[in-house]
Every structure is written in structure tokens, then in C-alpha cells.
SEDO-330330 format. One record per residue (C-alpha): residue number from 1; residue in three letters; x, y, z. Coordinates in Angstrom, 2 decimals. Layout:
BEGIN
  resi  resn       xx       yy       zz
   NUM   ALA        X        Y        Z
...
//
This chain:
BEGIN
  resi  resn       xx       yy       zz
     1   MET    24.57    44.96   -34.04
     2   LEU    22.76    41.79   -32.82
     3   TYR    23.27    38.50   -34.76
     4   SER    20.61    35.45   -34.65
     5   LEU    21.93    32.46   -33.16
     6   ARG    19.06    30.98   -34.80
     7   GLN    20.54    31.85   -38.41
     8   ILE    24.04    31.19   -37.28
     9   TYR    22.96    27.36   -36.36
    10   LEU    21.55    26.78   -39.42
    11   GLY    24.18    27.77   -41.34
    12   PHE    26.43    25.25   -39.45
    13   ALA    23.61    22.60   -39.39
    14   ALA    23.62    22.75   -42.92
    15   LEU    27.32    22.04   -43.25
    16   ILE    26.91    19.19   -40.80
    17   GLY    23.83    17.72   -42.66
    18   LEU    25.84    17.68   -45.82
    19   GLY    28.82    15.60   -44.45
    20   VAL    26.23    13.25   -42.57
    21   VAL    24.33    12.57   -45.87
    22   VAL    27.56    12.09   -47.95
    23   LEU    29.02     9.58   -44.96
    24   VAL    25.31     7.65   -44.70
    25   TRP    25.07     7.23   -48.79
    26   GLY    28.48     5.54   -48.70
    27   ALA    27.85     3.45   -45.54
    28   GLN    24.62     2.21   -46.80
    29   ILE    26.16     0.66   -50.12
    30   TYR    28.46    -1.13   -47.89
    31   VAL    26.44    -2.43   -45.12
    32   LEU    23.45    -3.52   -47.82
    33   ASN    24.58    -6.79   -48.68
    34   ALA    25.43    -7.69   -44.92
    35   GLY    21.96    -6.18   -43.76
    36   GLU    20.24    -8.84   -46.35
    37   SER    22.03   -11.48   -45.12
    38   SER    21.19   -11.01   -41.29
    39   THR    17.42   -10.41   -42.15
    40   ALA    16.57   -13.92   -43.11
    41   ASN    17.98   -14.97   -39.82
    42   ILE    16.15   -12.67   -38.00
    43   ASN    12.88   -13.63   -39.39
    44   THR    13.51   -17.10   -38.50
    45   ARG    14.70   -16.44   -35.11
    46   ASP    11.30   -14.67   -34.93
    47   ALA     9.41   -17.40   -35.80
    48   LEU    11.15   -19.97   -33.87
    49   LEU    10.46   -17.34   -30.49
    50   GLN     6.77   -17.15   -31.69
    51   HIS     6.36   -20.62   -31.41
    52   SER     7.98   -20.96   -28.25
    53   ARG     6.45   -18.42   -26.66
    54   GLN     3.00   -19.49   -27.86
    55   ILE     3.95   -22.98   -26.32
    56   LYS     5.04   -21.36   -23.32
    57   ARG     1.81   -19.59   -23.09
    58   THR    -0.62   -22.29   -23.27
    59   LEU     0.97   -24.64   -21.12
    60   TRP     0.81   -21.80   -18.62
    61   GLU    -3.05   -21.40   -19.54
    62   ALA    -3.17   -25.27   -19.48
    63   TYR    -1.30   -25.55   -15.91
    64   ALA    -3.73   -22.85   -14.38
    65   GLY    -6.73   -24.57   -15.78
    66   VAL    -5.62   -27.52   -13.99
    67   ASP    -5.53   -25.91   -10.81
    68   ALA    -8.61   -24.05   -10.99
    69   TYR   -10.33   -27.22   -11.67
    70   LEU    -8.74   -29.14    -8.75
    71   LEU   -10.45   -26.15    -6.84
    72   LYS   -13.96   -25.79    -8.87
    73   PRO   -14.52   -28.78   -11.26
    74   THR   -16.30   -26.87   -13.95
    75   PRO   -16.84   -27.47   -17.69
    76   GLN   -15.28   -24.04   -18.61
    77   PHE   -11.91   -24.85   -16.78
    78   HIS   -11.73   -28.77   -18.17
    79   GLN   -12.43   -27.33   -21.66
    80   GLN    -9.52   -24.70   -20.84
    81   VAL    -7.11   -27.43   -20.02
    82   THR    -7.92   -29.34   -23.15
    83   ASP    -7.81   -26.44   -25.69
    84   ASN    -4.61   -25.28   -24.38
    85   LEU    -2.81   -28.73   -24.41
    86   ALA    -3.91   -28.83   -28.14
    87   SER    -2.68   -25.56   -28.95
    88   ALA     0.53   -26.10   -27.30
    89   LYS     0.92   -29.41   -29.57
    90   LYS     0.09   -27.77   -32.64
    91   HIS     2.61   -25.02   -32.19
    92   THR     5.13   -27.66   -31.38
    93   ASP     4.58   -29.41   -34.82
    94   LEU     4.78   -25.55   -36.39
    95   LEU     8.17   -25.32   -34.39
    96   ALA     9.02   -28.52   -36.76
    97   THR     8.59   -27.15   -40.02
    98   VAL    11.21   -24.14   -39.25
    99   PRO    14.60   -24.43   -41.06
   100   PRO    17.48   -24.54   -39.17
   101   ILE    19.70   -21.56   -38.34
   102   HIS    23.47   -21.95   -37.14
   103   GLU    23.87   -24.91   -34.74
   104   LEU    20.09   -24.63   -33.82
   105   ASN    17.79   -27.72   -34.84
   106   PRO    14.12   -26.67   -34.23
   107   ALA    13.00   -30.22   -35.38
   108   ALA    14.90   -32.14   -32.50
   109   ILE    13.59   -29.92   -29.86
   110   ALA     9.83   -30.36   -31.17
   111   LEU    10.12   -33.99   -31.30
   112   THR    11.32   -34.39   -27.71
   113   ILE     8.49   -31.59   -26.58
   114   SER     5.95   -33.36   -28.49
   115   SER     6.60   -36.74   -26.72
   116   GLU     6.39   -35.12   -23.32
   117   LEU     3.05   -33.20   -24.09
   118   SER     1.51   -36.38   -24.97
   119   SER     2.44   -37.66   -21.35
   120   LEU     1.42   -34.33   -19.80
   121   GLN    -1.73   -34.34   -21.65
   122   ASN    -2.47   -38.47   -19.86
   123   HIS    -1.62   -36.98   -16.46
   124   ALA    -3.76   -34.02   -16.89
   125   ASN    -6.62   -36.47   -18.03
   126   GLN    -6.00   -38.31   -14.94
   127   LEU    -6.21   -35.10   -12.55
   128   LEU    -8.91   -34.12   -14.20
   129   ALA   -10.82   -37.43   -13.75
   130   LEU    -9.96   -38.03   -10.23
   131   ARG   -11.13   -34.70    -9.09
   132   THR   -14.83   -35.72   -10.08
   133   ASN   -14.67   -38.90    -8.18
   134   GLY   -15.04   -37.94    -4.26
   135   GLU   -14.00   -41.00    -2.70
   136   ALA   -11.01   -41.39    -4.88
   137   LEU   -10.04   -37.88    -4.32
   138   TYR   -10.34   -38.15    -0.27
   139   PRO    -9.05   -41.39     1.14
   140   SER   -10.60   -40.20     4.59
   141   PHE   -14.33   -40.48     3.01
   142   LYS   -14.22   -44.72     3.42
   143   LEU   -13.47   -44.05     7.34
   144   ILE   -16.43   -41.38     7.38
   145   ARG   -19.11   -43.45     5.45
   146   ASP   -18.05   -47.09     7.07
   147   VAL   -16.99   -45.96    10.33
   148   LEU   -18.10   -42.45    11.79
   149   ARG   -21.19   -42.54    10.42
   150   ILE   -22.47   -46.05    11.47
   151   GLU   -20.94   -45.67    15.05
   152   ASN   -22.74   -41.93    14.99
   153   ILE   -25.79   -43.59    14.31
   154   LYS   -25.67   -46.46    16.89
   155   PHE   -24.81   -44.05    19.75
   156   THR   -27.48   -41.64    19.10
   157   THR   -30.58   -44.38    18.73
   158   THR   -28.98   -46.05    21.56
   159   LEU   -28.51   -42.75    23.82
   160   SER   -31.96   -41.45    22.40
   161   THR   -33.76   -44.84    23.51
   162   THR   -32.09   -44.78    26.98
   163   ILE   -32.87   -41.12    27.57
   164   ASP   -36.39   -41.64    26.45
   165   GLU   -36.47   -45.12    28.89
   166   LEU   -35.16   -43.05    31.98
   167   ASN   -37.65   -40.32    31.44
   168   ALA   -40.47   -42.68    31.58
   169   SER   -39.01   -44.36    34.66
   170   TYR   -38.71   -41.36    36.81
   171   ILE   -34.96   -42.36    37.90
   172   HIS   -32.92   -39.95    40.34
   173   LYS   -33.07   -36.64    38.40
   174   ASP   -29.10   -36.51    38.39
   175   GLY   -29.06   -39.42    36.23
   176   TYR   -31.48   -38.42    34.16
   177   GLN   -29.27   -35.23    33.99
   178   LEU   -25.91   -37.21    33.33
   179   PHE   -27.95   -38.58    30.41
   180   LEU   -28.83   -35.75    28.91
   181   ARG   -25.11   -34.07    29.45
   182   LEU   -23.88   -36.91    27.40
   183   ASN   -26.02   -36.03    24.46
   184   HIS   -24.98   -32.60    24.70
   185   ASN   -21.33   -33.67    24.69
   186   TRP   -21.80   -36.11    21.47
   187   THR   -23.49   -33.15    19.72
   188   GLN   -20.49   -30.82    20.34
   189   LEU   -18.12   -33.56    19.54
   190   THR   -19.67   -34.36    16.09
   191   SER   -20.40   -30.50    15.40
   192   SER   -16.81   -29.82    16.24
   193   PHE   -15.78   -32.88    14.06
   194   HIS   -17.94   -31.47    10.91
   195   LEU   -16.25   -27.98    11.09
   196   TYR   -12.82   -29.77    11.40
   197   LEU   -13.68   -31.70     7.94
   198   ALA   -15.26   -28.46     6.34
   199   ASN   -12.15   -26.63     6.91
   200   ARG   -10.01   -29.31     5.71
   201   LEU   -11.70   -29.91     2.54
   202   SER   -12.02   -26.62     1.86
   203   GLY    -8.83   -25.05     2.91
   204   PHE   -10.04   -22.04     3.75
   205   ASN    -8.38   -22.22     7.43
   206   GLU    -5.55   -24.54     7.35
   207   PRO    -3.30   -23.22    10.36
   208   GLY    -6.38   -23.75    12.50
   209   LEU    -6.63   -27.54    11.57
   210   VAL    -4.90   -28.27    14.73
   211   GLY    -6.70   -26.23    16.68
   212   GLN    -9.72   -27.72    15.50
   213   ALA    -8.49   -31.24    15.99
   214   THR    -7.49   -30.31    19.45
   215   ASP   -11.33   -29.19    20.03
   216   VAL   -12.28   -32.83    18.94
   217   ASP    -9.90   -34.43    21.06
   218   GLU   -10.98   -32.26    24.47
   219   LEU   -14.46   -32.65    23.15
   220   TYR   -14.08   -36.70    23.56
   221   GLN   -12.52   -36.40    26.95
   222   GLN   -15.43   -34.71    28.26
   223   LEU   -17.58   -37.02    26.65
   224   SER   -15.49   -39.92    28.45
   225   ARG   -15.60   -37.93    31.71
   226   THR   -19.57   -38.09    31.73
   227   LEU   -19.44   -41.65    30.71
   228   TYR   -17.32   -42.27    33.87
   229   GLN   -19.51   -40.31    36.01
   230   ILE   -22.69   -42.40    34.59
   231   ARG   -21.01   -45.80    35.79
   232   GLU   -20.20   -44.20    39.16
   233   PHE   -23.81   -42.95    39.40
   234   ASP   -24.65   -46.46    38.27
   235   ARG   -22.80   -48.22    41.09
   236   THR   -24.38   -46.20    43.82
   237   TYR   -28.29   -46.11    42.13
   238   ARG   -28.61   -49.11    40.15
   239   ILE   -30.02   -47.19    37.20
   240   ASP   -32.22   -50.35    35.85
   241   LEU   -32.08   -49.98    32.11
   242   ILE   -34.31   -52.73    29.67
   243   ASN   -30.86   -53.79    27.90
   244   SER   -28.17   -53.89    30.68
   245   SER   -25.49   -53.95    28.12
   246   THR   -26.61   -49.95    26.66
   247   LEU   -23.67   -48.36    28.67
   248   ASP   -21.03   -50.83    27.10
   249   ASP   -22.78   -50.29    23.73
   250   ILE   -22.54   -46.22    23.87
   251   GLU   -18.89   -46.32    25.35
   252   GLU   -18.13   -49.01    22.28
   253   SER   -19.47   -46.36    19.79
   254   ALA   -17.81   -43.77    21.34
   255   MET   -14.45   -45.54    21.29
   256   ASN   -14.72   -46.74    17.71
   257   TRP   -15.68   -43.48    16.32
   258   TYR   -12.59   -41.68    18.24
   259   ARG   -10.30   -44.35    17.03
   260   SER   -11.46   -43.75    13.17
   261   PHE   -11.09   -39.92    13.77
   262   GLU    -7.58   -40.52    14.73
   263   GLU    -6.98   -42.20    11.68
   264   ILE    -8.23   -39.18     9.74
   265   LYS    -6.27   -36.59    11.27
   266   HIS    -3.55   -38.86    10.80
   267   ILE    -4.17   -38.78     7.19
   268   HIS    -5.38   -35.14     6.96
   269   ALA    -1.79   -34.37     8.91
   270   GLY     0.25   -36.11     5.87
   271   ASN     1.04   -34.45     2.24
   272   TYR    -1.25   -36.67     0.51
   273   TRP    -4.64   -36.57     2.33
   274   ARG    -5.87   -35.96    -1.13
   275   SER    -4.67   -38.69    -3.87
   276   ASP    -4.58   -36.32    -6.31
   277   ILE    -1.31   -34.36    -4.75
   278   PRO     1.05   -37.39    -5.47
   279   LEU    -0.05   -37.38    -9.11
   280   LEU     0.42   -33.90    -9.21
   281   GLU     3.88   -33.36    -7.55
   282   ASN     5.25   -36.60    -8.84
   283   HIS     4.30   -36.89   -12.29
   284   PHE     2.20   -33.41   -13.66
   285   ARG     3.92   -30.63   -12.12
   286   PRO     8.14   -32.30   -12.89
   287   LEU     7.08   -33.13   -16.33
   288   PHE     5.59   -29.48   -16.69
   289   ASN     8.59   -27.87   -15.28
   290   ASN    10.67   -29.84   -17.89
   291   ILE     8.79   -29.14   -20.57
   292   VAL     9.39   -25.14   -19.76
   293   LYS    13.06   -25.44   -18.68
   294   LYS    13.70   -26.98   -22.22
   295   LEU    11.96   -24.05   -23.91
   296   HIS    13.98   -21.75   -21.91
   297   ASP    16.95   -23.52   -22.97
   298   PHE    15.60   -23.03   -26.79
   299   ASP    15.47   -19.42   -26.02
   300   ARG    18.80   -19.42   -24.71
   301   GLN    19.96   -21.26   -27.94
   302   ILE    18.14   -18.48   -29.90
   303   ASP    20.11   -15.66   -28.30
   304   ALA    22.96   -17.24   -28.82
   305   SER    22.52   -17.23   -32.71
   306   ALA    21.52   -13.86   -32.46
   307   ALA    24.84   -13.04   -30.66
   308   TYR    26.68   -14.90   -33.71
   309   ASP    24.97   -12.55   -36.06
   310   VAL    25.93    -9.55   -34.00
   311   GLY    29.74   -10.70   -34.29
   312   ALA    29.11   -10.91   -38.28
   313   LEU    27.90    -7.45   -38.31
   314   SER    30.41    -6.16   -36.10
   315   ASN    33.14    -7.01   -38.75
   316   VAL    30.88    -4.45   -40.70
   317   ALA    30.95    -2.09   -38.08
   318   ASP    34.85    -2.34   -37.59
   319   ASN    35.57    -1.64   -41.52
   320   ILE    32.99     1.54   -41.36
   321   GLY    34.76     2.76   -38.32
   322   ASN    38.16     2.96   -40.06
   323   THR    36.58     5.06   -42.60
   324   LEU    35.04     6.96   -39.84
   325   TRP    38.16     7.55   -38.26
   326   ALA    39.53     9.66   -41.29
   327   MET    36.44    11.51   -41.22
   328   THR    36.52    12.30   -37.51
   329   MET    40.18    13.99   -37.98
   330   ILE    38.11    16.14   -40.48
   331   GLY    35.31    16.69   -38.14
   332   LEU    37.62    17.59   -35.11
   333   ILE    39.43    20.46   -36.93
   334   PHE    36.01    21.92   -37.85
   335   ILE    34.77    21.67   -34.20
   336   ALA    37.75    23.52   -33.60
   337   VAL    36.68    26.29   -35.52
   338   VAL    33.04    26.31   -34.93
   339   TYR    34.17    26.27   -31.20
   340   LEU    36.31    29.35   -30.98
   341   PHE    33.65    31.07   -33.47
   342   PHE    30.88    30.35   -31.06
   343   ASN    33.18    31.12   -28.21
   344   ARG    33.50    34.53   -29.24
   345   ILE    29.62    34.99   -30.63
   346   VAL    28.01    32.97   -27.59
   347   LEU    30.12    31.67   -24.82
   348   GLN    31.80    34.75   -23.36
   349   PRO    28.64    37.12   -23.69
   350   ILE    26.82    34.33   -21.73
   351   ALA    29.46    34.03   -19.22
   352   LEU    29.07    37.46   -18.65
   353   VAL    25.73    37.51   -17.88
   354   ALA    26.24    34.75   -15.56
   355   GLN    28.43    36.43   -13.60
   356   ALA    26.32    39.42   -13.50
   357   LEU    23.31    37.31   -12.14
   358   THR    25.60    35.70    -9.58
   359   ASP    26.46    39.02    -8.17
   360   GLU    22.78    39.80    -8.09
   361   SER    22.12    36.34    -6.02
   362   ARG    24.69    37.84    -3.73
   363   ASN    23.09    41.08    -3.43
   364   LYS    26.01    43.26    -4.84
   365   VAL    24.87    46.90    -5.52
   366   ASN    25.75    48.66    -8.89
   367   ILE    25.48    45.22   -11.01
   368   GLN    25.83    46.08   -14.73
   369   ILE    24.68    43.51   -17.53
   370   PRO    26.29    44.20   -20.47
   371   ARG    24.56    44.37   -23.56
   372   LEU    25.19    41.47   -25.99
   373   CYS    25.79    40.64   -29.63
   374   THR    23.09    38.00   -30.13
   375   THR    19.22    38.66   -29.95
   376   GLU    18.37    35.40   -28.25
   377   THR    21.05    35.90   -25.33
   378   GLN    19.82    39.73   -24.89
   379   SER    16.12    38.34   -24.90
   380   LEU    17.11    35.99   -22.26
   381   VAL    18.48    38.69   -20.01
   382   ASP    15.50    40.56   -20.43
   383   ALA    13.38    37.88   -19.58
   384   PHE    15.18    37.12   -16.29
   385   SER    14.89    40.73   -15.12
   386   GLU    11.19    40.61   -15.51
   387   MET    10.88    36.87   -14.20
   388   ARG    13.13    38.40   -10.99
   389   ARG    10.91    41.39   -10.59
   390   GLN     7.72    39.54   -10.38
   391   VAL     9.07    36.14    -8.35
   392   ASN    10.10    38.76    -5.82
   393   SER     6.62    40.22    -5.66
   394   ARG     4.64    36.51    -5.45
   395   GLN     7.16    35.28    -2.98
   396   THR     6.28    38.34    -0.59
   397   GLU     2.68    37.68    -1.44
   398   LEU     2.86    34.23    -0.63
   399   GLU     4.62    34.76     2.84
   400   HIS     1.92    36.71     3.97
   401   GLN    -0.83    34.45     2.74
   402   ALA     0.95    31.31     4.29
   403   LEU     1.66    33.29     7.85
   404   HIS    -1.76    35.30     7.98
   405   ASP    -5.59    34.39     8.25
   406   SER    -7.29    35.10     5.08
   407   LEU   -10.49    36.55     6.63
   408   THR    -8.85    38.93     9.62
   409   SER    -5.36    39.08     8.05
   410   LEU    -3.98    38.16    11.68
   411   PRO    -1.34    35.88    11.89
   412   ASN    -2.35    32.26    11.68
   413   ARG    -1.42    29.22    13.89
   414   ALA     1.81    28.45    11.70
   415   LEU     3.14    31.95    12.68
   416   ILE     2.06    32.20    16.23
   417   ASN     3.51    28.64    16.56
   418   ASP     6.82    30.21    15.17
   419   ARG     6.74    32.94    17.42
   420   LEU     5.89    30.97    20.40
   421   GLU     8.83    28.85    19.82
   422   GLN    11.02    31.96    19.74
   423   ALA     9.74    33.17    22.81
   424   VAL    10.44    30.05    24.45
   425   LYS    14.15    29.78    23.42
   426   SER    14.63    33.85    24.47
   427   THR    12.81    33.49    27.56
   428   ARG    15.35    30.27    28.29
   429   ARG    18.25    32.01    27.60
   430   SER    17.77    35.48    29.24
   431   GLY    15.20    34.38    32.24
   432   GLY    11.68    35.97    32.86
   433   SER     8.32    34.75    32.03
   434   PHE     6.08    35.35    29.39
   435   ALA     1.95    34.57    29.09
   436   LEU    -0.32    32.75    26.57
   437   ILE    -4.10    33.63    26.22
   438   MET    -6.54    31.11    24.36
   439   MET    -9.57    33.16    23.40
   440   ASP   -12.92    31.60    22.56
   441   LEU   -16.01    33.53    21.39
   442   ASP   -18.87    32.46    23.55
   443   ARG   -22.20    33.09    21.23
   444   PHE   -20.53    32.86    17.77
   445   LYS   -22.53    29.64    16.74
   446   GLU   -25.56    31.42    17.55
   447   ILE   -24.84    34.31    15.54
   448   ASN   -23.57    32.07    12.43
   449   ASP   -26.89    30.06    12.53
   450   THR   -29.30    32.81    13.08
   451   LEU   -27.80    35.61    11.09
   452   GLY   -25.75    33.68     8.76
   453   HIS   -22.03    32.92     7.82
   454   GLN   -21.29    36.85     6.48
   455   ALA   -22.65    38.04     9.74
   456   GLY   -20.09    35.51    11.31
   457   ASP   -17.41    36.96     9.31
   458   GLU   -17.94    39.95     9.94
   459   VAL   -18.08    39.44    13.91
   460   LEU   -14.36    38.00    13.52
   461   CYS   -13.01    41.06    11.49
   462   GLN   -14.47    43.54    14.08
   463   ILE   -13.02    41.32    17.02
   464   SER    -9.84    41.06    15.59
   465   LYS    -9.58    44.83    14.89
   466   ARG   -10.59    45.37    18.59
   467   LEU    -7.74    43.03    19.87
   468   ASN    -5.33    44.91    17.65
   469   LYS    -6.13    47.87    19.34
   470   THR    -6.43    46.76    23.04
   471   LEU    -2.92    45.10    22.69
   472   ARG     0.43    46.42    22.97
   473   ASP     2.72    46.95    19.78
   474   SER     4.77    43.96    21.15
   475   ASP     2.06    41.52    21.63
   476   THR     0.79    39.00    18.96
   477   VAL    -2.92    38.11    18.39
   478   ALA    -3.50    34.99    16.02
   479   ARG    -6.44    33.40    14.86
   480   LEU    -6.57    29.86    15.14
   481   GLY    -9.36    29.06    13.08
   482   GLY   -13.32    29.20    13.87
   483   ASP   -13.80    31.71    16.60
   484   GLU   -10.70    30.64    18.59
   485   PHE    -7.87    33.19    19.28
   486   ALA    -4.15    32.79    20.58
   487   ILE    -2.26    35.86    22.23
   488   LEU     1.03    35.75    23.15
   489   LEU     2.33    38.43    25.56
   490   PRO     6.04    38.38    25.92
   491   THR     7.92    39.13    28.53
   492   ALA     4.54    39.24    30.72
   493   ASP     4.04    37.84    34.16
   494   GLY     0.95    37.02    35.98
   495   GLU    -0.21    40.38    37.20
   496   GLN     0.59    41.90    33.53
   497   ALA    -1.24    39.03    31.88
   498   THR    -4.46    39.53    34.43
   499   HIS    -4.40    43.10    33.35
   500   ILE    -4.61    42.55    29.53
   501   ALA    -7.17    39.65    30.35
   502   ASP    -9.17    42.38    31.91
   503   LYS    -8.89    45.02    29.17
   504   ILE    -9.57    41.97    26.78
   505   THR   -12.98    41.07    28.67
   506   THR   -13.97    44.81    29.21
   507   MET   -13.40    45.16    25.45
   508   MET   -15.48    42.16    24.60
   509   GLU   -18.47    43.22    26.82
   510   GLN   -19.02    46.16    24.45
   511   PRO   -22.09    45.23    21.85
   512   LEU   -20.91    44.90    17.81
   513   GLN   -22.88    46.63    15.34
   514   ILE   -23.89    44.31    12.31
   515   LYS   -26.02    46.21     9.92
   516   GLU   -28.95    46.91    11.37
   517   HIS   -28.22    44.27    14.67
   518   LYS   -26.45    45.01    18.12
   519   LEU   -24.64    41.75    19.10
   520   TYR   -22.97    41.03    22.42
   521   VAL   -20.70    38.15    21.70
   522   GLY   -18.53    37.95    24.79
   523   GLY   -15.42    35.92    25.23
   524   SER   -13.71    32.87    27.61
   525   LEU   -10.03    33.47    28.17
   526   GLY    -7.40    30.53    29.32
   527   ILE    -4.30    31.94    30.66
   528   ALA    -0.70    29.92    30.62
   529   LEU     1.92    31.42    31.86
   530   PHE     6.05    30.14    30.90
   531   PRO     7.70    28.98    32.81
   532   ASP     5.46    28.59    35.24
   533   HIS     3.03    26.34    33.87
   534   ALA     4.70    24.50    30.85
   535   ASN     8.64    24.14    29.85
   536   ASP     7.84    23.83    26.50
   537   SER     5.52    25.47    23.62
   538   GLU     2.88    22.58    22.82
   539   SER     2.40    22.11    26.61
   540   LEU     1.62    25.92    26.86
   541   LEU    -0.82    25.47    24.34
   542   GLN    -2.59    22.77    25.71
   543   ARG    -2.89    23.97    28.88
   544   ALA    -3.84    27.51    28.30
   545   ASP    -6.90    25.66    25.86
   546   VAL    -7.66    23.51    29.00
   547   ALA    -8.00    26.56    31.08
   548   MET   -10.03    28.18    28.59
   549   TYR   -12.60    25.49    28.59
   550   LEU   -12.65    26.02    32.34
   551   ALA   -13.33    29.91    31.84
   552   LYS   -16.11    29.14    29.48
   553   ARG   -17.63    26.26    31.70
   554   SER   -17.68    28.56    34.80
   555   ASN   -18.85    31.65    32.90
   556   SER   -16.11    33.44    34.65
   557   GLY   -14.41    35.31    31.80
   558   TYR   -10.96    34.21    32.10
   559   ALA    -8.85    31.73    34.34
   560   PHE    -5.56    30.42    34.90
   561   THR    -4.00    27.24    34.75
   562   THR    -4.05    25.44    37.90
   563   GLN    -2.18    22.31    39.04
   564   ILE    -5.03    19.95    38.57
   565   MET    -5.41    21.73    34.84
   566   MET    -1.84    20.91    34.20
   567   SER    -2.05    17.37    35.25
   568   THR    -5.43    17.10    33.08
   569   ALA    -3.69    18.36    30.26
   570   TYR    -0.96    16.18    30.43
   571   ARG    -3.16    13.24    30.62
   572   VAL    -4.82    14.84    27.40
   573   SER    -1.40    14.63    25.86
   574   ARG    -0.56    11.17    26.83
   575   LEU    -3.78    10.39    25.07
//
């Protein structure tokens, strides 16, 4: 007679449940009073944590708004800073209204934070106001406006007038070209400076600032060399200008412009090329970090208060524990009795089943799985037996699918590669040689394009059957994909490989009957020998493939790997 484990389990569960109900009922009466006292403290801590988190969240939102406003001063970011700082002040005031708990005094911390929030608000307002004042924000703007702009106007005006004068006076063409080069040098110099300035102010490519400043320096040196050449030309040919001090004025404007650029470069190389950086780093950010640190410390004090309550509750747990010890002794005796019962009804039968399954995995014969005394364990054995039968069947089917082509049932690339590796290892041990033939159908694409893929599939199936009939039982023919086949000829030399290739070529010349069509397909074969043409399977495949393409190109039916092909395949493999 079979017993149901479910019924046995329900019986034991009812007994255990009854014991638990009695235990919980007694413990509840004792814990209720302690729980009520700790609930109030928990609610207080929750309120403190909520206000603390809200203050930190709004502070971080305000900090992000300041960063965003410094990058792009829009009313949206300005409002974000103002609203979040006001919200932080509101929650700080609410924090002061929460009653004290243990050693925690929310009113004191709220008073300190409120004062620092006011200072933070003032610094934020200064940063926001400074961002909208370009000349106050960028110290270099004054030099650009008062020096570089004026010297640029003076330089370009004087040079333009001089070029017009020289063009009208028909001086030596080399002198005129020198002034045109000077104008080009100045245009390049100012353009490079504009690019440097745009990069510094936008911060798109700060690591590239040094290189851009160097470009300006080098362009100024080019301009200086051109001025020197003009001076030398003037000494030789005497350029008669309306104003004899023209060259001096041009040179002075260039020097003044470059000296101001050196000052701007020095300003931009420092940490305070923007006037809002000192305010941000020395005032706003330290004050922000100080407030956040105080809030983190306050959170740790709240955690410490929770630990204090946990300690108080642990005393309650100790008292309950003493009671549980007594019940535990009773429970251990009960468990021992239950174990003996289950060992006889469940564990011993399952052990017999497990031993039988272990013997099955070791392929032992005449394995007998005993009949069991519970319905569940017997159902388990029956289900396992059926599963084992189905797994074996499916495993065999999956192995065949994984290693064979679904259309032709020939071995696929994985299987031919495995057999090729085995042939390499076997030939290395025993000596001798073997051959690998790569074959590609010649007019397969035209058949697919004109008659459709169904006709192409039929061609592949008929070619596969013919190859199996043509080859020896020890040979392996595999479909690699599309219209490409590989043929492994174990223990074959060059003469035998040639004989097989002739047979295949003859077979391929015979027409195929596909429905009402008689098709002439043909094939191109590439032959590689191991170890004559390669010392490993991958190289052998490459060289047989190269020989196959040579045979297709020369329309010769088949071709052996040559020394030139071997070097070509080597280069291909290197690529």
C-alpha cells in the first residue's frame, strides 16, 4: 500500500502550526508594550530623516542649478536655484519643530544649518549676478577691448592703406608681394587667436589650448620675419611711402598686440581666468560641503538612536529567548521522533532510488529500482525513467542536427573540421599523407536566379547523392554552405587524389534532371595534400580553397596547390 507524503506532511504541519500559534500568542503579549514605546521613536526618526533627506536633495538640486547657470544663464536655471534654496530653508525650519529623541536635538542642528543656508544663498546670488556680466566674469575682456581690438584696427588700417599706395605706385613686384604676405600673416594670426579665445571661453577642448596658443606664437614669428624682410627690401630698393613712419607704426601695433596676447595667455593659464571660480571654490562650494557634512553627521546620530532602541528591544528578545529554549528542548525531541519516522518512510526509499540512478549513470546492467511505499517517490521514479528515455532520444537527434547539413544530410563544417583535425593528428603519428578537396559548383547561381531556390536545393541534394556514390566508404564529403563542398580523402597521396578528382569531374559532367529541365552544372576542385602543402588543418583549408578558385578561374576542372598558392594563402591568412 502506498502512502501519500502530502497527507503525512499536513499532519505534521498541523502539529507544528499549533505549537507556533501558542508561542506567538504568548510572545505577543510580552512584546506589545515594548513595541509601543519604540514605535514613537521610529516615527520621530522617520520625520527627522525625511527632513534631512529633503534638505540634502534640494541643496544638490540648487548646486546643479548653479553649475547649469554658469554654463548657460537661463531664467529656468536661475529659478531652479532660488526655489531649491527656499525649499531647503523651509525643511530646515520644519526640522526644528521635531521633538528631541535620546541625545538628539533637532532644533540646534536646524539653527546652525539655517544660518549657513543664508550665507549660501548670498554666495549663490553673487555667482548668478556675476555670470551675466561678461566683462566682470572674464578679466581678459578688458585687454581684448582696450588693446587688441584697437591695435588690430590700427594695424589693418595702416597696412591696407600702404598696400593701396604701393599698388598705385607700381613698385617692384617683390616688395608688393611682401606686403600682401604680411597681410596674410596678420589674418592667420588674428584668426588663430579667435579660435584660441573661443575654445578657452567655451571649454570645448581645454587640453588643446596650449597647442592653439603655440600656433599664435608661431604665426607671430612668421609675421615678424615678414616685417624683417620688408625692412631689408626697403634698404635695398628704397620703398617711398607717403608716411615714412608707416613700417614703424605697423611693427609697433603688432608688438603691442602680441604683448597683450601674452598677458591674456598668462591669465587663461591660471586657475582664476574666470572671476566666478574663486567665489565658487573658496566660498560657495566649501560652505555647501560643510552643510552636507553636517547633515550626514546628523543622519549618523539618527542611526545611533536607532541602535539604542535596538539594544532595548534586545533585552526583550533575551527574555523571550529563555522561554524559547525550554520549548526548543521539547521541539528537539519532537524532531527526533519525526526524523525516525521520515527516515523509514521517505529517506531510505529515496536513497535506494538514488543508488539505482547512480548505477544507471555508470552503465551498469540489470539495475532494479524497487517499488516504494509512497505515491510521490514512486511517481518520481516513473517520471525519471520516461525523461531518461526522451533525453537519450533527443540528444541523439540534436547531435545529428548539430553535425549535419539540414538540406543534404551531409556532414557540415563543424564535423568536417573535427575529422580534419583527427586526420592531421593520426597522420602525424603514423606518417603518410592525406588529401583535402574543396569543390564549388560552377553554374549554381544561374540556376537559383532562373529556376528558383527550390530547384537549387534539388541540385544540391542530387550532387550530394552522386558524391556519396562516387567516393569510397572511408572518404568524407561535407557541405560547407551555399554551393561549396569539402571532401576528405584519408591515407591518399597525390596520385590517388588525382584519380578521385577525375572521377568527380566525370560525374559532374553528367546532366541533372530537375523536373522538366536537364541541367549541366559542373564543378571546380582545389586539392591540397598533408603534409606536402600544409602542416595544420587551417592552412590546408586555405590552400585547397585558393586552388579551387584557380581551377574555377582557369576552367580546368581541378587544380593542385602550388608553391605560389601556398605563399598566397599565407598572405591571406596574415590579413
